[in-house]
C-alpha positions as CSV (number, residue, x, y, z in Angstrom):
1,M,0.2,0.2,0.4
2,K,1.1,3.3,-1.0
3,R,2.3,5.6,1.6
4,T,-0.6,8.6,1.3
5,G,-0.4,10.2,4.5
6,E,-3.7,9.0,6.1
7,T,-4.5,7.8,9.2
8,H,-6.1,4.3,9.5
9,S,-7.4,2.0,11.6
10,L,-6.3,-2.0,12.9
11,A,-10.0,-2.7,11.7
12,D,-9.1,-1.3,7.7
13,F,-6.2,-4.6,8.3
14,I,-7.9,-6.9,9.4
15,P,-9.7,-8.7,6.8
16,S,-7.1,-8.4,4.4
17,E,-5.0,-9.9,7.2
18,R,-7.0,-12.4,7.4
19,A,-7.7,-13.4,3.9
20,R,-3.8,-13.8,3.8
21,I,-3.8,-16.3,6.2
22,M,-6.5,-18.4,5.7
23,D,-6.0,-17.9,1.8
24,G,-2.2,-19.3,2.8
25,A,-3.8,-22.5,5.3
26,S,-4.3,-25.6,4.4
27,P,-7.5,-26.9,4.4
28,V,-6.8,-28.2,7.6
29,R,-5.7,-25.7,9.4
30,R,-7.6,-23.2,7.9
31,E,-11.2,-25.4,9.1
32,Q,-8.8,-25.1,12.6
33,M,-8.5,-21.6,12.5
34,R,-12.6,-21.1,11.8
35,A,-13.3,-23.3,15.3
36,A,-10.4,-20.8,17.2
37,E,-12.4,-18.1,15.7
38,S,-15.5,-19.6,17.0
39,S,-14.5,-19.6,20.9
40,R,-15.9,-15.9,21.3
41,S,-19.3,-17.2,20.8
42,V,-18.2,-20.7,22.7
43,Y,-18.0,-18.4,25.9
44,R,-20.6,-16.0,25.5
45,A,-23.3,-19.3,25.2
46,W,-21.1,-20.6,28.7
47,N,-21.9,-17.2,29.6
48,E,-25.8,-16.6,28.9
49,V,-26.1,-20.2,30.1
50,C,-24.1,-20.4,33.3
51,A,-23.3,-16.8,34.5
52,G,-25.6,-16.1,37.8
53,T,-26.6,-19.7,38.4
54,R,-25.3,-21.7,41.8
55,E,-22.9,-23.9,39.0
56,G,-21.7,-21.6,37.8
57,A,-20.6,-20.1,41.0
58,H,-18.2,-22.8,40.7
59,V,-16.9,-22.7,38.1
60,T,-13.1,-21.8,38.1
61,G,-12.2,-21.8,34.8
62,L,-12.8,-22.9,31.1
63,H,-11.1,-24.0,28.1
64,Y,-11.7,-23.9,24.0
65,V,-10.2,-27.1,22.3
66,P,-11.0,-26.6,19.2
67,E,-9.4,-29.6,17.0
68,S,-11.7,-31.9,18.7
69,N,-15.0,-28.9,19.9
70,E,-14.5,-29.0,23.4
71,L,-14.5,-27.2,26.2
72,I,-13.6,-28.4,29.6
73,V,-14.6,-27.1,32.4
74,Y,-13.2,-26.9,35.9
75,A,-15.0,-26.8,38.9
76,D,-13.7,-26.0,42.1
77,G,-14.8,-29.2,44.0
78,S,-15.3,-32.6,43.0
79,S,-19.3,-32.7,43.9
80,W,-19.4,-29.6,41.6
81,V,-17.7,-32.4,39.8
82,G,-20.0,-34.3,39.6
83,E,-22.9,-32.1,39.6
84,L,-21.5,-30.1,36.1
85,T,-20.8,-33.7,34.7
86,M,-24.5,-35.0,34.9
87,M,-26.1,-31.5,33.8
88,R,-23.2,-31.4,31.2
89,E,-26.2,-32.3,28.0
90,I,-29.1,-30.2,29.9
91,I,-25.8,-27.0,29.4
92,R,-25.2,-28.9,26.2
93,A,-28.7,-27.9,24.8
94,R,-28.8,-24.4,26.5
95,M,-25.5,-23.7,24.5
96,L,-26.8,-24.5,21.8
97,R,-30.0,-22.0,21.7
98,H,-27.2,-19.5,22.0
99,G,-25.4,-20.6,19.1
100,A,-22.4,-22.2,20.7
101,N,-22.7,-25.8,18.0
102,I,-20.2,-27.8,20.5
103,A,-19.3,-31.6,20.7
104,D,-18.4,-32.2,23.9
105,I,-18.2,-30.6,27.7
106,K,-15.5,-32.0,29.8
107,V,-15.6,-31.3,33.2
108,R,-12.3,-31.6,36.0
109,L,-11.9,-30.8,39.4
110,S,-9.2,-27.8,39.8
111,R,-6.0,-27.2,41.5
112,G,-5.5,-26.1,44.5
113,G,-5.8,-22.5,44.3
114,Y,-8.2,-21.5,41.6
115,P,-11.4,-21.2,44.0
116,A,-14.3,-19.9,41.5
117,G,-14.1,-16.7,40.7
118,G,-10.8,-16.7,39.2
119,R,-8.4,-15.0,41.9
120,V,-5.9,-17.1,43.6
121,K,-5.7,-17.5,46.5
122,A,-3.0,-16.5,48.7
123,P,-0.1,-18.3,48.7
124,A,1.3,-20.9,52.1
125,S,3.6,-18.0,53.5
126,S,1.3,-15.3,53.3
127,A,-0.6,-18.1,55.9
128,P,-0.9,-17.0,59.6
129,S,1.8,-18.4,61.6
130,P,0.8,-21.4,63.7
131,S,0.8,-19.4,67.3
132,S,-0.8,-16.7,65.6
133,P,-4.3,-16.2,67.3
134,A,-6.0,-16.6,63.1
135,A,-5.0,-19.8,63.5
136,T,-5.2,-21.0,67.3
137,A,-8.2,-20.2,67.4
138,K,-9.0,-22.5,64.1
139,Q,-7.1,-25.5,65.1
140,G,-6.5,-25.3,68.5
141,P,-3.5,-25.1,70.3
142,V,0.1,-25.2,68.8
143,T,2.2,-27.6,71.0
144,P,5.8,-26.7,69.8
145,S,7.9,-29.2,68.7
146,R,10.9,-30.7,70.3
147,A,14.1,-30.5,67.8
148,L,16.3,-34.4,67.4
149,S,19.3,-34.8,69.2
150,A,22.6,-36.0,67.0
151,A,21.9,-38.9,68.0
152,E,18.3,-39.2,67.1
153,V,19.6,-37.5,63.9
154,S,21.9,-40.2,63.3
155,A,20.1,-43.1,63.5
156,L,17.8,-41.5,61.3
157,D,20.4,-41.5,58.5
158,E,21.5,-44.3,59.0
159,S,18.1,-46.4,58.5
160,V,17.4,-44.2,55.3
161,S,21.4,-45.0,54.1
162,P,20.4,-48.5,52.2
163,I,18.2,-46.2,49.8
164,G,20.3,-45.1,46.7
165,D,18.0,-42.7,45.1
166,D,19.3,-39.6,47.0
167,R,15.2,-37.2,46.9
168,L,13.5,-40.6,47.8
169,R,16.5,-40.8,50.5
170,E,16.1,-37.4,51.5
171,A,12.0,-37.1,51.0
172,L,11.8,-40.4,53.4
173,K,14.1,-38.5,55.8
174,K,12.1,-35.5,56.3
175,A,8.6,-38.0,56.3
176,M,10.4,-40.2,59.3
177,K,11.6,-36.9,60.8
178,A,8.6,-35.1,61.3
179,S,6.9,-38.0,62.4
180,F,9.4,-39.2,64.8
181,E,9.4,-35.2,66.1
182,H,4.8,-35.2,66.1
183,K,5.5,-38.4,68.0
184,I,7.9,-36.9,70.9
185,T,5.5,-33.8,71.4
186,K,2.6,-36.4,71.6
187,E,4.4,-38.5,74.6
188,E,5.4,-35.4,76.0
């Protein structure tokens, strides 16, 4: 295009750029790109159907897979995974009425730290310390643990020394040490 000093917006270039990309793509890739463009209608239909409902309140995320035309829904609890799994055909039918024809809805449990509403929980380091009043109120009085003596640590090292894998040996040692310290604390 010849420079004429005119101002153009991005919207002036998008149709020609889209046509150039689509013309250079294989038929399979072209179909995948069309499906990816349709993801906007899938999310819009989901919001029309589930936003503001009790089920929608427990959804932590969505992921549309255009290659298989599937919507993956992440829920904040296993009971909601079951509930949404039972309702997936109803939700699919309602989404179809809003213009989104998807092949399947898969419901999965969200990893920890992703509550409904999309906000990530605070990291563990900002949680109240075990001796803080908030933590004590939740879990009762905190009993301090006693550190192991040098003889106990050497006995622990000796018991895990036959393990060849360093990471496994250290993990087992940590677990045994924590268990031993807890046991000693409960006895005292």
